[in-house]
Backbone as CSV, one residue per row, in Angstrom:
resi,resn,N_x,N_y,N_z,CA_x,CA_y,CA_z,C_x,C_y,C_z
1,MET,0.836,-1.104,-0.139,-0.158,-0.285,0.174,1.052,1.505,0.114
2,ASN,0.279,2.366,-0.851,1.403,3.852,-0.793,0.878,4.382,0.576
3,ALA,1.567,4.680,0.935,0.846,5.986,1.778,0.740,7.355,-0.271
4,PRO,0.145,8.137,0.936,-1.177,9.573,-0.320,0.642,10.410,0.300
5,LYS,0.292,11.042,-0.500,1.210,12.088,-1.223,0.952,13.461,-1.527
6,ILE,1.827,14.065,-0.946,1.303,15.593,-0.592,2.717,16.006,-1.365
7,THR,1.463,17.097,-2.346,2.523,17.971,-3.106,1.895,19.657,-2.705
8,ILE,3.109,20.201,-1.766,2.635,21.513,-1.395,2.942,23.037,-2.465
9,LYS,1.947,23.556,-2.325,1.343,24.732,-4.155,1.800,25.790,-3.224
10,SER,2.049,26.759,-2.201,2.359,27.901,-2.060,2.519,28.584,-1.021
11,GLU,3.273,29.171,-0.314,3.411,29.637,0.745,2.620,29.616,1.765
12,VAL,2.565,30.190,2.987,1.981,29.673,4.157,1.155,31.457,4.561
13,GLN,-0.181,30.550,4.433,-1.042,32.155,4.845,-1.862,32.525,5.590
14,SER,-2.335,32.595,6.590,-2.619,32.524,7.197,-4.674,33.928,7.370
15,ARG,-5.642,32.828,8.355,-7.007,33.235,8.174,-7.052,33.232,9.904
16,THR,-7.914,34.208,10.909,-8.166,34.964,12.067,-9.557,34.138,12.404
17,VAL,-9.307,33.396,13.114,-10.772,32.600,13.407,-11.624,33.825,14.930
18,THR,-12.403,33.269,15.246,-12.424,33.812,16.848,-12.833,32.326,17.460
19,THR,-12.001,32.411,18.559,-12.067,31.248,19.601,-13.263,31.154,20.412
20,SER,-13.881,29.746,20.919,-15.376,29.333,21.976,-15.288,30.718,22.368
21,LYS,-14.304,31.443,23.396,-13.716,32.600,24.611,-14.464,34.065,23.925
22,GLY,-14.032,34.281,22.038,-14.155,35.108,22.445,-13.303,36.038,21.327
23,MET,-12.060,35.474,21.671,-10.814,35.517,21.191,-10.764,35.562,19.844
24,PRO,-9.351,36.348,19.843,-8.987,35.935,17.971,-7.863,34.878,17.767
25,LYS,-7.494,34.399,16.764,-6.589,33.286,16.852,-6.299,33.058,15.400
26,SER,-5.131,33.237,14.863,-4.394,33.030,13.560,-4.261,31.655,13.485
27,ILE,-4.747,30.625,12.210,-4.475,30.108,11.931,-3.669,29.804,10.538
28,TYR,-2.829,29.192,10.710,-1.847,29.479,9.476,-2.168,27.825,8.807
29,ASN,-1.539,27.667,6.986,-1.956,26.663,6.390,-0.901,27.082,4.697
30,GLN,-1.245,26.517,4.200,-0.477,25.984,2.904,-1.666,25.346,1.817
31,GLN,-2.088,26.052,0.510,-2.522,25.381,-0.337,-1.821,24.176,-0.557
32,ALA,-2.299,23.008,-0.513,-1.530,21.550,-1.242,-2.334,20.663,-2.088
33,THR,-1.552,19.718,-2.587,-2.459,18.541,-3.079,-1.683,16.659,-2.824
34,LEU,-3.379,16.598,-2.650,-3.166,14.934,-1.794,-3.762,13.957,-3.277
35,GLU,-2.730,13.718,-3.389,-2.947,12.666,-4.139,-2.584,10.771,-3.735
36,THR,-3.331,10.170,-4.744,-3.549,8.467,-4.338,-3.241,8.263,-5.537
37,GLU,-3.916,6.717,-5.446,-3.811,5.996,-6.891,-4.986,5.847,-7.458
38,GLU,-6.250,6.046,-6.025,-7.697,6.740,-6.556,-8.169,7.788,-7.130
39,MET,-7.140,8.777,-6.490,-8.026,10.254,-6.629,-6.787,11.520,-6.053
40,ARG,-7.197,12.348,-6.588,-6.274,13.239,-6.127,-7.403,15.026,-6.015
41,ILE,-7.252,15.771,-4.833,-7.531,16.542,-4.474,-6.587,17.878,-3.791
42,GLN,-7.202,18.258,-3.683,-6.697,19.874,-3.473,-7.132,20.183,-1.337
43,ILE,-6.089,20.684,-0.875,-6.162,19.952,0.349,-5.608,21.856,0.992
44,GLU,-5.442,21.841,2.670,-4.310,23.160,2.948,-4.215,21.868,4.550
45,VAL,-3.211,22.281,4.855,-2.163,21.544,5.211,-1.537,23.034,6.483
46,GLU,-2.069,22.672,7.329,-1.988,23.767,8.447,-0.722,23.349,8.431
47,VAL,-0.026,24.481,9.725,1.582,24.902,9.906,1.671,25.565,11.296
48,ASP,2.300,25.070,11.802,2.832,25.430,13.283,3.157,27.379,13.059
49,GLY,3.761,28.985,11.812,3.336,29.566,12.099,3.998,30.182,11.077
50,PRO,4.104,31.156,10.320,4.163,32.244,9.477,5.500,31.260,8.351
51,ASP,6.241,30.719,10.162,8.222,31.017,9.002,8.228,29.639,8.663
52,LYS,6.965,28.836,9.805,7.360,26.831,10.444,6.675,26.251,8.925
53,GLY,6.165,27.053,7.367,5.943,26.041,6.680,7.013,25.001,5.601
54,TYR,6.425,24.618,4.548,7.100,23.898,3.941,7.672,24.660,2.048
55,PRO,8.736,24.346,2.293,8.767,24.851,0.677,8.154,24.597,-0.639
56,VAL,7.962,25.655,-1.480,6.220,25.286,-2.191,7.383,24.867,-3.392
57,GLY,6.589,23.011,-3.173,7.319,22.336,-4.137,7.523,21.446,-3.730
58,ALA,7.642,21.828,-2.439,7.779,19.891,-1.583,6.910,18.688,-1.939
59,VAL,7.368,17.473,-1.470,6.663,16.783,-1.633,6.729,15.368,-0.440
60,LYS,6.033,15.405,-0.248,5.873,14.662,1.539,5.227,13.065,1.311
61,GLU,5.229,12.289,2.334,4.437,11.810,2.109,3.572,11.723,3.767
62,TRP,1.699,11.060,3.645,1.638,11.880,4.847,1.044,10.161,5.307
63,ASP,2.012,10.208,7.027,1.605,9.256,7.821,-0.196,8.480,8.241
64,VAL,-0.504,8.356,7.267,-2.123,8.153,8.104,-2.001,7.762,9.641
65,VAL,-1.502,6.824,9.430,-1.519,5.380,10.633,-1.397,6.578,11.856
66,LYS,0.243,7.317,11.970,0.556,7.885,12.947,-0.467,9.039,13.391
67,ASP,-1.971,9.608,12.601,-2.669,11.191,12.509,-3.428,9.427,13.514
68,LEU,-3.684,8.159,12.894,-5.639,7.616,14.020,-5.887,7.690,15.502
69,VAL,-6.448,8.513,15.817,-7.062,8.727,17.058,-8.133,7.925,16.903
70,PRO,-8.296,7.526,18.526,-10.102,6.927,19.097,-10.785,8.584,19.364
71,GLY,-11.846,8.208,18.404,-12.793,9.498,18.271,-13.789,9.068,19.803
72,ARG,-14.099,9.930,19.012,-16.139,9.612,20.134,-17.052,8.257,19.828
73,PHE,-17.020,8.527,18.155,-17.892,7.189,18.063,-16.546,5.979,16.844
74,GLY,-15.026,6.006,17.324,-15.082,5.174,17.045,-13.567,5.585,16.505
75,ILE,-13.076,5.315,15.000,-11.150,5.839,14.774,-11.632,7.054,14.307
76,GLU,-11.448,8.393,14.986,-11.013,9.332,13.557,-9.621,9.828,13.074
77,LEU,-9.238,10.843,12.019,-8.361,11.397,12.107,-7.491,12.394,13.231
78,ALA,-6.601,12.666,13.154,-6.151,13.645,14.316,-6.018,14.939,12.610
79,ARG,-6.936,16.292,13.902,-6.379,17.563,12.790,-5.407,17.759,11.938
80,ARG,-4.278,18.073,12.703,-2.755,17.939,12.009,-2.724,16.584,11.257
81,MET,-2.000,17.098,9.990,-1.558,15.474,9.554,-0.066,15.942,9.433
82,THR,0.333,14.496,10.064,1.648,14.030,9.988,2.271,13.539,8.901
83,LEU,3.445,14.124,8.322,3.851,14.387,6.914,4.807,13.951,7.358
84,VAL,5.650,13.147,6.046,7.395,12.668,5.728,7.889,12.812,4.689
85,ASP,9.233,13.095,4.686,10.323,12.268,3.839,9.823,10.963,2.952
86,PRO,8.850,11.335,1.703,9.424,9.756,0.768,10.029,8.881,0.807
87,ALA,10.095,7.880,1.493,10.068,6.290,1.638,10.960,6.066,0.122
88,LYS,11.919,5.663,0.609,12.811,5.481,-0.291,13.156,4.042,-0.804
89,PRO,12.671,3.151,-2.266,12.527,2.415,-1.962,14.015,1.475,-1.862
90,GLN,13.138,0.519,-1.867,13.989,-0.796,-1.275,15.040,-1.517,-1.869
91,GLN,16.457,-1.266,-2.211,17.500,-1.973,-3.404,17.270,-3.253,-3.180
92,GLN,17.155,-4.023,-4.642,16.219,-6.109,-4.468,18.572,-6.353,-4.310
93,GLN,18.387,-7.121,-3.179,20.332,-7.289,-3.256,20.201,-8.841,-3.035
94,SER,20.631,-8.373,-4.111,20.805,-10.444,-4.756,22.125,-10.560,-4.110
95,LYS,21.462,-11.999,-3.776,22.930,-12.970,-2.690,23.506,-13.959,-3.311
96,ALA,24.869,-14.468,-3.822,25.931,-14.671,-4.603,26.010,-15.770,-3.679
97,ALA,25.505,-16.886,-4.996,24.715,-18.380,-3.802,26.804,-19.279,-5.170
């Protein structure tokens, strides 16, 4: 099974939301493309701050297994995506007989 590929498409952007206590909070994200064998969609990848983003054009893999969390009605996905560097293909080592 292949991990979904995430390609970063924009610089870090910010928007302000109001918390449940009425305080403003900044949310930082980057536009990206998520691609699997079956689909390709546009998504937002949340980052920790304006200087914590990924370089535009970076290709990462989404470690979906790390993002599975127990939820109210079963398994859910964490709000933040765990992105890792793409796995290197394993080289076939031939054994001399």
